[in-house]
C-alpha positions in Angstrom: -17.3 -1.0 -3.6 -20.3 -3.4 -3.8 -21.8 -1.4 -6.6 -18.5 -1.8 -8.5 -18.5 -5.5 -7.8 -22.0 -5.8 -9.2 -21.2 -3.7 -12.2 -17.8 -5.2 -13.2 -19.1 -8.6 -14.5 -21.8 -6.8 -16.6 -19.1 -4.5 -18.0 -16.9 -7.5 -18.9 -19.8 -9.1 -20.7 -21.1 -6.1 -22.6 -17.9 -4.2 -23.4 -15.5 -7.1 -24.1 -18.0 -9.7 -25.4 -17.0 -12.2 -22.7 -19.7 -14.7 -21.8 -21.0 -15.0 -18.3 -18.7 -17.9 -17.4 -15.6 -16.0 -18.7 -16.6 -12.9 -16.8 -17.0 -15.0 -13.7 -13.5 -16.5 -14.1 -12.1 -13.0 -14.7 -13.5 -12.0 -11.2 -11.7 -14.9 -9.4 -8.4 -13.0 -8.7 -10.4 -10.1 -7.2 -12.5 -12.4 -5.1 -9.4 -14.2 -3.8 -7.9 -10.9 -2.9 -11.0 -9.9 -1.0 -11.0 -13.2 0.8 -7.4 -13.0 1.9 -7.6 -9.3 3.0 -10.8 -9.9 5.0 -9.2 -12.8 6.9 -6.0 -10.9 7.5 -7.8 -7.8 8.7 -9.9 -9.9 11.0 -6.8 -11.5 12.5 -5.2 -8.1 12.8 -8.2 -6.6 14.7 -8.4 -9.7 16.9 -4.7 -9.5 17.9 -4.3 -5.8 18.3 -7.8 -4.6 19.2 -7.4 -1.6 17.0 -9.9 -1.3 14.3 -10.2 2.4 13.4 -7.4 2.5 10.9 -8.5 -0.4 8.8 -11.6 1.1 7.3 -9.6 4.2 6.3 -6.9 2.1 4.7 -9.6 0.0 3.0 -11.3 3.1 1.6 -8.0 4.3 0.2 -7.3 0.9 -1.4 -10.8 0.8 -2.9 -10.4 4.3 -4.3 -7.1 3.2 -6.0 -8.8 0.1 -7.3 -11.7 2.1 -8.8 -9.3 4.5 -10.5 -7.5 1.5 -12.0 -10.8 -0.1 -13.1 -11.8 3.1 -14.7 -8.8 2.8 -17.1 -10.0 -0.5 -18.5 -10.9 -0.5 -22.1 -12.6 -3.2 -24.3 -9.2 -4.2 -25.5 -7.9 -4.8 -22.0 -4.7 -6.9 -21.6 -6.4 -9.4 -19.3 -7.3 -11.8 -22.2 -10.8 -10.5 -22.5 
């Protein structure tokens, strides 16, 4: 996941021609999602005490995200 997070801004700059600022702005929704899910998962673990299922669920979500990211093209519909 962290490798993909480091690679995505570079991809946005090189493949789509976005400048560094625009690539950073395109990363904001993903960072907001990471912020919300980390807070929610922390609260969930604190309340229930169960933590073994969360890494498995997170791995599956990251796998789905990586599959979706792999379908991006230079003509992506995100306004690149």
